[in-house]
Backbone as CSV, one residue per row, in Angstrom:
resi,resn,N_x,N_y,N_z,CA_x,CA_y,CA_z,C_x,C_y,C_z
1,MET,0.845,-1.195,0.000,0.000,0.000,0.000,0.884,1.250,0.000
2,GLY,0.362,2.308,-0.530,1.102,3.550,-0.575,1.926,3.730,-1.831
3,LYS,2.073,2.675,-2.648,2.824,2.792,-3.885,1.921,3.344,-4.986
4,PRO,2.512,4.013,-5.986,1.678,4.564,-7.062,1.014,3.464,-7.876
5,GLU,-0.139,3.786,-8.419,-0.923,2.845,-9.215,-0.087,2.183,-10.306
6,GLN,0.733,2.983,-10.988,1.490,2.477,-12.133,2.464,1.373,-11.754
7,SER,3.007,1.434,-10.550,3.984,0.431,-10.134,3.354,-0.945,-9.951
8,LEU,2.019,-0.995,-9.862,1.326,-2.273,-9.695,0.619,-2.703,-10.973
9,VAL,-0.156,-1.798,-11.581,-0.994,-2.201,-12.714,-0.368,-1.877,-14.065
10,GLY,0.764,-1.154,-14.062,1.438,-0.875,-15.318,0.920,0.328,-16.071
11,GLY,0.187,1.194,-15.392,-0.313,2.420,-16.009,-0.854,3.349,-14.949
12,ASN,-1.073,4.596,-15.338,-1.474,5.610,-14.380,-2.379,6.619,-15.076
13,TRP,-3.303,7.209,-14.320,-4.061,8.332,-14.873,-3.083,9.457,-15.170
14,VAL,-3.117,9.986,-16.389,-2.081,10.920,-16.831,-2.648,12.299,-17.161
15,GLY,-3.675,12.680,-16.410,-4.304,13.963,-16.713,-5.235,13.857,-17.903
16,SER,-5.558,12.635,-18.312,-6.457,12.446,-19.452,-7.837,12.986,-19.123
17,VAL,-8.484,13.490,-20.141,-9.828,14.030,-19.984,-10.764,13.250,-20.898
18,PRO,-12.065,13.301,-20.651,-12.981,12.465,-21.422,-12.815,12.637,-22.930
19,THR,-12.748,11.531,-23.611,-12.586,11.555,-25.059,-13.380,10.398,-25.647
20,ASN,-13.247,10.191,-26.923,-13.995,9.144,-27.621,-13.091,8.578,-28.705
21,GLY,-11.832,8.300,-28.320,-10.788,8.063,-29.291,-10.727,6.660,-29.852
22,ASP,-10.114,6.569,-31.033,-9.877,5.290,-31.684,-8.544,4.704,-31.233
23,ILE,-8.497,3.385,-31.174,-7.234,2.676,-30.953,-6.539,2.520,-32.301
24,PHE,-5.329,3.032,-32.399,-4.520,2.905,-33.603,-3.358,1.961,-33.289
25,ILE,-3.213,0.914,-34.069,-2.145,-0.058,-33.824,-0.839,0.544,-34.321
26,ASN,-0.014,0.936,-33.373,1.192,1.697,-33.672,2.343,0.802,-34.147
27,PRO,3.285,1.366,-34.902,4.482,0.617,-35.268,5.265,0.199,-34.027
28,ARG,5.973,-0.894,-34.143,6.795,-1.390,-33.047,8.178,-0.742,-33.145
29,THR,8.399,0.351,-32.431,9.637,1.118,-32.576,10.462,1.201,-31.300
30,ALA,9.841,1.031,-30.143,10.548,1.137,-28.866,10.859,-0.257,-28.317
31,PRO,11.930,-0.394,-27.545,12.259,-1.700,-26.977,11.144,-2.287,-26.116
32,SER,10.329,-1.424,-25.513,9.250,-1.907,-24.648,7.979,-2.262,-25.411
33,ASP,7.943,-1.998,-26.728,6.769,-2.348,-27.524,6.692,-3.859,-27.703
34,ALA,5.574,-4.450,-27.303,5.388,-5.889,-27.494,5.204,-6.186,-28.976
35,PRO,5.791,-7.273,-29.483,5.579,-7.620,-30.890,4.124,-8.016,-31.131
36,LEU,3.685,-7.877,-32.364,2.293,-8.204,-32.671,2.037,-9.703,-32.732
37,ASP,3.085,-10.523,-32.548,2.857,-11.960,-32.380,2.839,-12.362,-30.904
38,HIS,2.745,-11.361,-30.015,2.583,-11.630,-28.576,1.300,-12.428,-28.380
39,TRP,1.256,-13.271,-27.350,0.083,-14.123,-27.133,-1.195,-13.321,-26.913
40,VAL,-1.073,-12.081,-26.418,-2.269,-11.254,-26.227,-2.990,-11.029,-27.557
41,PHE,-2.232,-10.931,-28.661,-2.817,-10.636,-29.969,-3.144,-11.889,-30.772
42,ALA,-2.959,-13.061,-30.197,-3.185,-14.301,-30.949,-4.595,-14.338,-31.538
43,ASN,-4.693,-14.715,-32.811,-5.964,-14.911,-33.524,-6.767,-13.618,-33.708
44,THR,-6.126,-12.468,-33.533,-6.829,-11.200,-33.778,-6.622,-10.707,-35.202
45,GLY,-5.506,-11.088,-35.808,-5.188,-10.587,-37.143,-4.745,-9.138,-37.166
46,LEU,-4.498,-8.540,-36.002,-4.133,-7.132,-35.957,-2.765,-6.895,-36.588
47,LYS,-2.672,-5.772,-37.298,-1.410,-5.365,-37.910,-1.250,-3.858,-37.752
48,VAL,-0.031,-3.374,-37.940,0.244,-1.946,-37.803,-0.658,-1.155,-38.750
49,GLY,-1.253,-0.086,-38.210,-2.131,0.770,-38.992,-3.605,0.449,-38.851
50,ASP,-3.929,-0.703,-38.248,-5.334,-1.039,-38.037,-5.958,-0.093,-37.011
51,ILE,-7.265,0.111,-37.116,-7.998,1.003,-36.216,-9.154,0.234,-35.586
52,ILE,-9.289,0.389,-34.271,-10.443,-0.127,-33.541,-11.200,1.089,-33.016
53,PRO,-12.421,1.331,-33.479,-13.102,2.604,-33.201,-13.569,2.772,-31.755
54,GLY,-13.426,4.015,-31.269,-14.201,4.530,-30.161,-14.011,3.959,-28.771
55,LEU,-12.889,3.320,-28.477,-12.766,2.659,-27.174,-11.856,3.390,-26.189
56,ILE,-11.212,4.473,-26.589,-10.362,5.212,-25.651,-11.217,6.274,-24.962
57,GLY,-11.513,6.103,-23.714,-12.337,7.027,-22.952,-13.080,6.258,-21.861
58,VAL,-13.917,6.810,-21.086,-14.135,8.238,-20.974,-12.847,8.880,-20.424
59,GLU,-12.260,8.214,-19.427,-10.906,8.545,-19.012,-10.029,7.345,-19.319
60,TYR,-8.716,7.570,-19.320,-7.823,6.488,-19.695,-6.485,6.618,-18.991
61,ASN,-5.714,5.546,-19.046,-4.389,5.499,-18.446,-3.301,5.569,-19.509
62,GLY,-2.161,6.070,-19.093,-0.951,6.031,-19.898,0.209,5.645,-19.002
63,ILE,1.411,5.809,-19.504,2.606,5.545,-18.712,3.234,6.879,-18.350
64,ASP,3.255,7.184,-17.065,3.833,8.426,-16.567,5.339,8.233,-16.446
65,PRO,6.153,8.994,-17.213,7.607,8.792,-17.166,8.230,9.135,-15.825
66,GLY,7.481,9.856,-14.968,8.016,10.225,-13.670,7.667,9.253,-12.554
67,VAL,7.026,8.127,-12.907,6.584,7.153,-11.911,7.194,5.795,-12.233
68,ALA,7.532,5.045,-11.187,8.143,3.729,-11.372,7.221,2.797,-12.146
69,ILE,7.823,1.923,-12.958,7.053,0.923,-13.694,7.491,-0.463,-13.246
70,PRO,6.618,-1.458,-13.390,6.996,-2.819,-13.014,8.102,-3.363,-13.923
71,THR,8.923,-4.214,-13.387,9.970,-4.853,-14.175,9.345,-5.673,-15.312
72,GLY,9.872,-5.500,-16.502,9.393,-6.271,-17.643,8.131,-5.743,-18.291
73,LEU,7.708,-4.530,-17.934,6.475,-3.982,-18.506,6.617,-3.827,-20.017
74,GLN,5.610,-4.305,-20.755,5.555,-4.148,-22.198,4.336,-3.312,-22.578
75,THR,4.515,-2.444,-23.572,3.404,-1.682,-24.122,2.837,-2.460,-25.292
76,LEU,1.566,-2.836,-25.185,0.916,-3.591,-26.248,0.492,-2.673,-27.391
77,VAL,-0.149,-1.564,-27.050,-0.568,-0.557,-28.025,-0.548,0.794,-27.325
78,HIS,-0.192,1.842,-28.043,-0.356,3.195,-27.500,-0.856,4.121,-28.594
79,SER,-1.750,5.042,-28.206,-2.363,5.969,-29.163,-2.583,7.322,-28.505
80,GLN,-2.416,8.363,-29.294,-2.879,9.675,-28.879,-4.408,9.723,-28.960
81,ALA,-5.016,10.542,-28.123,-6.482,10.637,-28.102,-6.897,12.097,-27.924
82,PRO,-6.807,12.901,-28.990,-7.106,14.334,-28.864,-8.594,14.614,-28.740
83,ARG,-8.921,15.883,-28.461,-10.307,16.320,-28.279,-10.677,17.337,-29.356
84,PHE,-11.953,17.300,-29.759,-12.443,18.139,-30.852,-13.425,19.216,-30.386
85,GLU,-13.780,19.271,-29.089,-14.777,20.233,-28.622,-14.283,21.676,-28.802
86,ASP,-15.208,22.559,-29.205,-14.799,23.925,-29.518,-14.288,24.687,-28.311
87,GLY,-14.851,24.427,-27.113,-14.376,25.145,-25.935,-12.916,24.857,-25.631
88,LEU,-12.504,23.609,-25.810,-11.109,23.232,-25.564,-10.194,23.796,-26.638
89,VAL,-10.646,23.755,-27.882,-9.828,24.305,-28.967,-9.715,25.818,-28.839
90,ASN,-10.841,26.509,-28.553,-10.792,27.959,-28.354,-9.849,28.346,-27.226
91,GLY,-9.873,27.577,-26.144,-9.088,27.947,-24.976,-7.627,27.555,-25.034
92,ASN,-7.322,26.466,-25.745,-5.961,25.928,-25.708,-5.256,25.911,-27.064
93,GLY,-6.024,26.056,-28.127,-5.455,25.953,-29.457,-5.616,24.550,-30.017
94,GLY,-5.707,24.459,-31.323,-5.813,23.172,-31.981,-4.749,23.025,-33.050
95,PHE,-4.632,21.804,-33.576,-3.656,21.547,-34.634,-4.371,20.785,-35.739
96,PRO,-4.337,21.294,-36.972,-5.116,20.661,-38.042,-4.596,19.271,-38.401
97,LEU,-5.508,18.437,-38.858,-5.132,17.122,-39.347,-4.602,17.253,-40.765
98,PRO,-3.576,16.481,-41.127,-3.079,16.554,-42.505,-4.117,16.028,-43.490
99,ALA,-4.048,16.501,-44.716,-4.999,16.064,-45.741,-4.904,14.570,-45.991
100,THR,-3.739,13.994,-45.687,-3.519,12.560,-45.904,-3.831,11.728,-44.662
101,PHE,-4.495,12.328,-43.666,-4.737,11.640,-42.396,-5.559,10.372,-42.591
102,THR,-5.098,9.272,-41.984,-5.818,7.995,-42.072,-6.063,7.374,-40.696
103,GLY,-5.853,8.156,-39.627,-6.124,7.637,-38.295,-4.926,7.571,-37.376
104,ASP,-3.749,7.929,-37.868,-2.535,7.836,-37.053,-2.349,9.131,-36.270
105,PHE,-2.958,9.191,-35.068,-2.818,10.380,-34.236,-1.433,10.485,-33.607
106,ASN,-0.676,9.401,-33.578,0.693,9.483,-33.068,1.553,10.334,-34.004
107,ALA,1.446,10.086,-35.315,2.198,10.884,-36.282,1.719,12.333,-36.270
108,TRP,0.403,12.534,-36.127,-0.152,13.897,-36.041,0.420,14.631,-34.839
109,TYR,0.508,13.951,-33.698,1.070,14.569,-32.499,2.519,14.974,-32.745
110,GLU,3.282,14.101,-33.380,4.695,14.400,-33.634,4.843,15.627,-34.522
111,GLN,3.927,15.811,-35.464,3.944,17.014,-36.293,3.649,18.249,-35.445
112,ALA,2.650,18.145,-34.565,2.326,19.270,-33.680,3.495,19.603,-32.767
113,ALA,4.149,18.592,-32.242,5.284,18.809,-31.347,6.446,19.467,-32.085
114,ALA,6.654,19.096,-33.345,7.728,19.707,-34.131,7.448,21.188,-34.375
115,VAL,6.172,21.523,-34.653,5.806,22.926,-34.835,6.018,23.698,-33.532
116,ALA,5.621,23.095,-32.412,5.800,23.749,-31.115,7.275,23.983,-30.807
117,ALA,8.113,23.006,-31.128,9.542,23.137,-30.847,10.170,24.274,-31.647
118,ALA,9.607,24.562,-32.810,10.159,25.622,-33.657,9.538,26.981,-33.383
119,ASN,8.512,27.011,-32.503,7.778,28.261,-32.294,7.550,28.545,-30.808
120,ASN,8.594,28.369,-30.025,8.553,28.704,-28.597,7.406,28.018,-27.864
121,GLY,7.138,26.782,-28.228,6.125,25.989,-27.535,4.727,26.149,-28.078
122,ARG,4.546,26.964,-29.095,3.201,27.208,-29.629,2.974,26.335,-30.864
123,TYR,2.023,25.424,-30.774,1.710,24.549,-31.903,0.577,25.090,-32.768
124,ASP,-0.260,25.968,-32.203,-1.336,26.595,-32.971,-0.845,27.970,-33.402
125,LEU,-0.586,28.124,-34.684,-0.023,29.371,-35.191,-1.086,30.311,-35.744
126,ASP,-2.363,29.954,-35.612,-3.442,30.843,-36.049,-3.474,32.114,-35.195
127,GLN,-3.922,33.192,-35.784,-4.059,34.452,-35.057,-5.209,34.358,-34.055
128,THR,-4.959,34.761,-32.819,-5.999,34.752,-31.793,-6.821,36.042,-31.853
129,PHE,-8.082,35.946,-31.381,-8.981,37.097,-31.444,-9.809,37.165,-30.168
130,CYS,-10.493,38.268,-29.975,-11.216,38.532,-28.730,-12.648,37.991,-28.775
131,ARG,-13.038,37.400,-27.654,-14.445,37.093,-27.403,-14.872,37.986,-26.238
132,LYS,-15.794,38.913,-26.521,-16.201,39.896,-25.526,-17.642,39.654,-25.116
133,GLN,-17.834,39.315,-23.863,-19.165,39.047,-23.312,-19.929,38.046,-24.188
134,GLY,-19.206,36.993,-24.572,-19.804,35.907,-25.333,-19.900,36.138,-26.822
135,VAL,-19.452,37.276,-27.313,-19.538,37.599,-28.740,-18.136,37.580,-29.343
136,ASP,-17.956,36.780,-30.400,-16.671,36.753,-31.091,-16.516,38.008,-31.932
137,THR,-15.343,38.609,-31.857,-15.055,39.827,-32.600,-13.881,39.584,-33.531
138,GLY,-13.603,40.562,-34.347,-12.430,40.496,-35.209,-11.220,41.161,-34.582
139,ASP,-11.331,41.534,-33.318,-10.232,42.218,-32.643,-9.116,41.230,-32.334
140,LEU,-7.938,41.515,-32.814,-6.795,40.634,-32.578,-6.249,40.842,-31.177
141,CYS,-5.628,39.804,-30.643,-5.132,39.874,-29.270,-3.981,38.901,-29.077
142,SER,-3.255,39.116,-28.006,-2.198,38.191,-27.578,-2.496,37.608,-26.212
143,THR,-3.178,38.373,-25.364,-3.546,37.917,-24.028,-4.983,38.335,-23.745
144,HIS,-5.570,37.771,-22.679,-6.930,38.150,-22.291,-7.037,39.644,-21.971
145,ALA,-5.972,40.188,-21.415,-6.002,41.606,-21.035,-6.187,42.512,-22.241
146,ASP,-5.758,42.041,-23.428,-5.931,42.863,-24.632,-7.400,43.077,-24.972
147,CYS,-8.269,42.197,-24.477,-9.684,42.238,-24.845,-10.552,42.985,-23.837
148,ALA,-10.079,43.128,-22.613,-10.893,43.698,-21.541,-10.798,45.220,-21.501
149,PRO,-11.852,45.896,-21.031,-11.788,47.348,-20.825,-10.731,47.686,-19.780
150,PRO,-10.287,48.935,-19.751,-9.281,49.330,-18.759,-9.743,49.059,-17.324
151,ASP,-8.841,48.547,-16.522,-9.071,48.314,-15.087,-10.304,47.447,-14.842
152,CYS,-10.518,46.451,-15.705,-11.687,45.572,-15.569,-11.623,44.811,-14.252
153,GLY,-12.647,45.001,-13.406,-12.685,44.383,-12.094,-11.921,45.145,-11.041
154,GLY,-11.266,46.232,-11.433,-10.466,47.011,-10.502,-11.263,48.119,-9.832
155,ALA,-10.555,49.008,-9.175,-11.197,50.052,-8.368,-12.036,51.000,-9.208
156,THR,-11.576,51.274,-10.438,-12.322,52.235,-11.264,-13.369,51.567,-12.152
157,ASN,-13.370,50.238,-12.198,-14.336,49.523,-13.045,-14.746,48.212,-12.353
158,PRO,-15.295,48.338,-11.148,-15.521,47.148,-10.312,-16.595,46.204,-10.853
159,ASN,-17.513,46.670,-11.664,-18.603,45.822,-12.155,-18.218,45.031,-13.413
160,CYS,-17.017,45.229,-13.854,-16.523,44.516,-15.033,-15.968,43.156,-14.606
161,ASN,-16.350,42.098,-15.324,-15.874,40.743,-15.017,-14.810,40.344,-16.030
162,PRO,-13.554,40.190,-15.619,-12.483,39.835,-16.566,-12.761,38.548,-17.330
163,ASP,-13.524,37.615,-16.721,-13.815,36.349,-17.398,-14.715,36.520,-18.613
164,ASP,-15.345,37.689,-18.748,-16.201,37.960,-19.902,-15.396,38.378,-21.127
165,TYR,-14.083,38.496,-20.975,-13.237,38.991,-22.053,-12.071,38.018,-22.233
166,ARG,-12.112,37.247,-23.320,-11.131,36.188,-23.514,-10.443,36.339,-24.869
167,CYS,-9.182,36.028,-24.877,-8.404,35.942,-26.107,-8.386,34.474,-26.511
168,ILE,-9.012,34.139,-27.628,-9.219,32.737,-27.945,-8.604,32.356,-29.303
169,TYR,-8.397,31.052,-29.458,-7.919,30.488,-30.716,-9.121,30.149,-31.604
170,PRO,-8.945,30.157,-32.905,-10.073,29.842,-33.784,-10.396,28.354,-33.811
171,CYS,-11.666,28.076,-33.984,-12.173,26.726,-34.187,-12.415,26.564,-35.677
172,ARG,-11.614,25.744,-36.330,-11.754,25.568,-37.777,-12.926,24.636,-38.102
173,LYS,-13.485,24.857,-39.275,-14.606,24.042,-39.734,-14.315,23.413,-41.100
174,ASP,-13.067,23.055,-41.335,-12.700,22.392,-42.580,-13.212,20.953,-42.563
175,PRO,-13.446,20.360,-43.730,-13.794,18.939,-43.769,-12.691,18.093,-43.125
176,ILE,-13.095,17.149,-42.297,-12.130,16.318,-41.564,-11.774,15.094,-42.398
177,PRO,-10.482,14.901,-42.698,-10.084,13.707,-43.438,-10.157,12.471,-42.534
178,PRO,-10.271,11.273,-43.095,-10.213,10.982,-44.529,-11.565,11.025,-45.236
179,LEU,-12.685,11.195,-44.507,-14.004,11.133,-45.138,-14.505,12.478,-45.616
180,GLY,-13.849,13.571,-45.189,-14.245,14.896,-45.644,-15.542,15.392,-45.053
181,ILE,-15.821,15.013,-43.793,-17.052,15.430,-43.123,-16.785,16.684,-42.295
182,VAL,-17.629,17.697,-42.463,-17.495,18.939,-41.700,-17.985,18.688,-40.277
183,PRO,-17.228,19.104,-39.252,-17.667,18.850,-37.874,-18.947,19.598,-37.551
184,PRO,-19.828,19.015,-36.741,-21.077,19.690,-36.376,-20.834,20.826,-35.393
185,ASP,-21.885,21.568,-35.078,-21.788,22.640,-34.092,-21.209,22.101,-32.794
186,GLY,-20.296,22.866,-32.213,-19.691,22.468,-30.949,-18.380,21.732,-31.106
187,PHE,-17.987,21.428,-32.348,-16.754,20.690,-32.593,-15.936,21.373,-33.685
188,CYS,-14.630,21.061,-33.691,-13.697,21.721,-34.614,-12.939,20.684,-35.431
189,SER,-12.393,21.127,-36.539,-11.594,20.225,-37.369,-10.124,20.251,-36.989
190,ASN,-9.727,21.174,-36.120,-8.340,21.253,-35.628,-8.332,20.844,-34.154
191,PRO,-8.194,19.547,-33.867,-8.342,19.070,-32.482,-7.237,19.561,-31.558
192,TRP,-7.554,19.492,-30.292,-6.650,19.903,-29.216,-5.732,18.743,-28.851
193,PRO,-4.401,18.901,-29.006,-3.463,17.869,-28.555,-3.369,17.890,-27.030
194,VAL,-4.238,17.138,-26.389,-4.479,17.273,-24.958,-3.199,17.259,-24.145
195,LEU,-2.404,16.231,-24.295,-1.255,16.083,-23.416,-0.106,16.995,-23.815
196,LEU,-0.050,17.382,-25.081,0.923,18.389,-25.473,0.625,19.687,-24.749
197,ALA,-0.657,20.025,-24.644,-1.048,21.251,-23.954,-0.676,21.194,-22.473
198,PHE,-0.643,19.973,-21.904,-0.266,19.833,-20.508,1.243,19.841,-20.307
199,GLY,2.011,19.910,-21.402,3.448,20.063,-21.275,4.264,18.814,-21.515
200,GLY,3.664,17.696,-21.840,4.441,16.489,-22.089,3.615,15.430,-22.767
201,ARG,4.282,14.479,-23.387,3.577,13.429,-24.111,3.337,12.232,-23.208
202,SER,2.118,11.724,-23.238,1.784,10.504,-22.513,0.548,9.910,-23.157
203,ASP,0.755,8.976,-24.064,-0.342,8.371,-24.815,-1.202,7.464,-23.947
204,TRP,-2.429,7.184,-24.430,-3.144,6.020,-23.906,-2.275,4.811,-24.180
205,ALA,-2.131,3.939,-23.193,-1.218,2.806,-23.358,-1.787,1.553,-22.704
206,MET,-2.000,0.522,-23.502,-2.405,-0.795,-23.017,-1.137,-1.590,-22.738
207,THR,-1.026,-2.143,-21.529,0.235,-2.750,-21.101,0.036,-4.136,-20.498
208,ILE,1.156,-4.833,-20.344,1.143,-6.149,-19.697,2.530,-6.440,-19.128
209,TYR,2.566,-7.196,-18.035,3.840,-7.709,-17.524,3.560,-8.943,-16.691
210,GLN,4.605,-9.714,-16.449,4.494,-10.892,-15.607,5.204,-10.617,-14.286
211,ALA,4.453,-10.678,-13.196,4.988,-10.397,-11.867,5.947,-11.495,-11.428
212,SER,6.706,-11.212,-10.387,7.676,-12.189,-9.872,6.996,-13.472,-9.401
213,SER,5.714,-13.387,-9.046,4.965,-14.571,-8.629,4.604,-15.475,-9.805
214,GLY,4.777,-14.941,-11.020,4.366,-15.658,-12.213,3.026,-15.201,-12.752
215,ALA,2.289,-14.416,-11.980,0.983,-13.921,-12.422,1.160,-12.847,-13.491
216,TRP,0.219,-12.812,-14.423,0.205,-11.781,-15.453,-0.681,-10.613,-15.011
217,VAL,-0.246,-9.390,-15.323,-1.020,-8.190,-15.018,-1.281,-7.457,-16.333
218,PHE,-2.549,-7.396,-16.708,-2.970,-6.768,-17.964,-3.727,-5.494,-17.646
219,ASN,-3.404,-4.400,-18.338,-4.071,-3.116,-18.125,-4.667,-2.644,-19.453
220,ALA,-6.010,-2.762,-19.573,-6.680,-2.280,-20.781,-6.612,-0.760,-20.873
221,ALA,-6.542,-0.084,-19.736,-6.247,1.349,-19.648,-7.341,2.259,-20.170
222,THR,-8.561,1.755,-20.322,-9.664,2.598,-20.775,-10.964,2.116,-20.163
223,ASN,-11.780,3.064,-19.726,-13.079,2.720,-19.145,-14.001,2.056,-20.160
224,GLN,-13.783,2.347,-21.442,-14.718,1.903,-22.466,-14.341,0.558,-23.092
225,TRP,-13.423,-0.183,-22.487,-13.026,-1.477,-23.049,-14.236,-2.391,-23.242
226,THR,-15.133,-2.392,-22.269,-16.278,-3.307,-22.352,-17.222,-2.946,-23.492
227,TRP,-17.150,-1.720,-24.018,-17.961,-1.373,-25.182,-17.598,-2.261,-26.373
228,GLY,-16.371,-2.765,-26.384,-15.937,-3.637,-27.465,-16.377,-5.075,-27.299
229,LEU,-17.064,-5.374,-26.182,-17.428,-6.757,-25.881,-18.901,-7.066,-26.102
230,ASP,-19.764,-6.052,-26.033,-21.191,-6.314,-26.251,-21.889,-5.051,-26.729
231,ASP,-23.156,-5.210,-27.028,-23.935,-4.112,-27.578,-24.885,-3.496,-26.560
232,TYR,-24.665,-3.749,-25.280,-25.599,-3.251,-24.285,-25.624,-1.723,-24.313
233,PHE,-26.800,-1.178,-24.080,-27.075,0.261,-24.112,-27.049,0.839,-25.526
234,THR,-27.104,-0.005,-26.543,-27.193,0.509,-27.905,-28.614,0.443,-28.452
235,GLY,-29.474,-0.398,-27.845,-30.809,-0.594,-28.367,-30.852,-1.440,-29.623
236,LEU,-29.691,-1.971,-30.028,-29.642,-2.785,-31.238,-30.237,-4.166,-30.985
237,ASN,-30.840,-4.734,-32.001,-31.315,-6.109,-31.937,-30.248,-7.016,-32.533
238,THR,-29.672,-7.871,-31.706,-28.604,-8.750,-32.165,-28.952,-10.190,-31.846
239,GLY,-28.337,-11.095,-32.573,-28.669,-12.500,-32.448,-28.315,-13.114,-31.115
240,ASP,-27.369,-12.510,-30.396,-26.918,-13.121,-29.142,-27.465,-12.410,-27.915
241,GLY,-28.427,-11.506,-28.089,-28.987,-10.820,-26.927,-30.356,-10.249,-27.233
242,ALA,-31.377,-10.785,-26.600,-32.736,-10.309,-26.862,-32.948,-8.911,-26.310
243,ASN,-32.198,-8.568,-25.251,-32.367,-7.259,-24.631,-31.018,-6.576,-24.546
244,ASN,-30.795,-5.613,-25.418,-29.539,-4.880,-25.397,-29.675,-3.518,-24.725
245,GLY,-30.683,-3.386,-23.914,-30.803,-2.191,-23.098,-31.270,-0.974,-23.881
246,PRO,-31.517,0.112,-23.179,-31.970,1.348,-23.834,-30.861,1.948,-24.682
247,ALA,-31.247,2.717,-25.663,-30.284,3.260,-26.637,-29.577,4.500,-26.094
248,PHE,-28.752,4.282,-25.069,-27.974,5.391,-24.529,-26.771,5.698,-25.418
249,ARG,-26.206,4.675,-26.036,-25.035,4.846,-26.896,-25.493,4.829,-28.346
250,ILE,-25.446,5.965,-28.994,-25.931,6.064,-30.364,-24.798,6.301,-31.355
251,GLN,-23.554,6.378,-30.877,-22.430,6.615,-31.774,-21.176,5.996,-31.171
252,CYS,-20.476,5.213,-31.964,-19.177,4.670,-31.558,-18.079,5.510,-32.204
253,GLY,-17.228,6.090,-31.389,-16.203,6.971,-31.926,-16.801,8.287,-32.390
254,TYR,-15.955,9.141,-32.943,-16.452,10.420,-33.443,-17.180,10.205,-34.775
255,PRO,-18.337,10.876,-34.976,-19.155,10.593,-36.161,-18.492,10.962,-37.480
256,TRP,-17.510,11.893,-37.468,-16.855,12.243,-38.729,-15.843,11.174,-39.151
257,PHE,-15.454,10.298,-38.226,-14.608,9.163,-38.590,-15.435,7.901,-38.856
258,HIS,-16.545,7.738,-38.118,-17.351,6.521,-38.222,-18.838,6.886,-38.262
259,PRO,-19.276,7.536,-39.328,-20.674,7.979,-39.378,-21.645,6.816,-39.237
260,ASN,-22.615,7.015,-38.341,-23.709,6.057,-38.129,-23.247,4.717,-37.567
261,LEU,-22.050,4.677,-36.992,-21.597,3.455,-36.327,-22.083,3.503,-34.876
262,VAL,-23.054,2.681,-34.544,-23.638,2.697,-33.204,-22.850,1.810,-32.257
263,SER,-22.578,0.601,-32.660,-21.933,-0.369,-31.777,-20.419,-0.322,-31.909
264,CYS,-19.734,-0.362,-30.763,-18.274,-0.472,-30.739,-17.820,-1.929,-30.609
265,ARG,-18.757,-2.844,-30.616,-18.391,-4.245,-30.447,-17.415,-4.654,-31.546
266,ASP,-16.337,-5.356,-31.148,-15.281,-5.660,-32.101,-14.702,-7.043,-31.797
267,ALA,-14.645,-7.893,-32.809,-14.175,-9.265,-32.614,-12.730,-9.299,-32.126
268,ARG,-11.936,-8.301,-32.461,-10.535,-8.277,-32.029,-10.418,-7.984,-30.538
269,ILE,-11.291,-7.102,-30.035,-11.312,-6.836,-28.595,-11.816,-8.069,-27.843
270,GLU,-12.815,-8.712,-28.394,-13.314,-9.949,-27.779,-12.212,-11.003,-27.725
271,GLN,-11.416,-11.109,-28.790,-10.365,-12.124,-28.826,-9.236,-11.796,-27.850
272,ILE,-8.844,-10.528,-27.760,-7.828,-10.144,-26.772,-8.299,-10.490,-25.369
273,THR,-9.547,-10.160,-25.074,-10.104,-10.460,-23.749,-10.104,-11.967,-23.508
274,ARG,-10.475,-12.729,-24.510,-10.480,-14.194,-24.405,-9.058,-14.718,-24.144
275,ASN,-8.082,-14.166,-24.860,-6.699,-14.602,-24.672,-6.213,-14.329,-23.254
276,VAL,-6.541,-13.130,-22.747,-6.094,-12.755,-21.406,-6.754,-13.629,-20.346
277,LEU,-8.056,-13.817,-20.451,-8.770,-14.626,-19.465,-8.291,-16.073,-19.489
278,ASN,-8.067,-16.621,-20.667,-7.574,-17.991,-20.758,-6.202,-18.127,-20.116
279,LYS,-5.359,-17.128,-20.325,-4.024,-17.146,-19.724,-4.115,-17.099,-18.196
280,PHE,-5.011,-16.243,-17.692,-5.162,-16.116,-16.252,-5.731,-17.401,-15.644
281,ILE,-6.718,-17.980,-16.306,-7.344,-19.189,-15.784,-6.366,-20.355,-15.748
282,ASN,-5.514,-20.418,-16.755,-4.568,-21.533,-16.847,-3.306,-21.326,-16.051
283,PHE,-3.198,-20.138,-15.380,-1.985,-19.871,-14.588,-1.856,-20.881,-13.439
């Protein structure tokens, strides 16, 4: 007791915020990356570049570089999981997806990080503008103070609320590749690189290791893993369940990537779960 979560389960909450991200099967480039012929992936057919929709969220775990990790920890898959909501993009800045985007948010993040490294930490190079009392203006700004009246909230202007005057980044409405769908109201085409904005990289990371006792410790690292196992709460009629619950879940993943995809159920997630459970049972 008293040890950090990551030292036991192989992952840690990394400041992640609710998202609806896709799992992208990343290239095996780091020594800690498990090969795709690892027993966890047996009979899944997964290969680099494959996408499993909508399972990263609502919150998720990554590997915190400042916290101890278990001996022998392997990363099975890791993916960036950015956010598209306009409030986050307006407040923190966004980074556009390349026209050739096919789902690799890791490569997109690396592009954003390269831009930030060349521009004093700023990855969003769009001109910022003022939002005054909820109204967007064409007034350019560098800080919130540029938008507020003189002495806002001070002795000479006490009824002025500084929070009503914000210097914000633009929310783009370009078609989102690869399907070319324009984001709906409330969302942007230049997503917020969440963890870059927090000052460091820490992807969603599914991990595994074998403890000194011989037991295996598997960390799916996402609250939504079970969405890949059944259709409950979708309202769908399926052959293996007469009652799939009320239709609370009407979209798997972001709709501009997977339009009209209701169920996140995925045979590859079912197979990974089967592999892990069989390994644990036979231990």
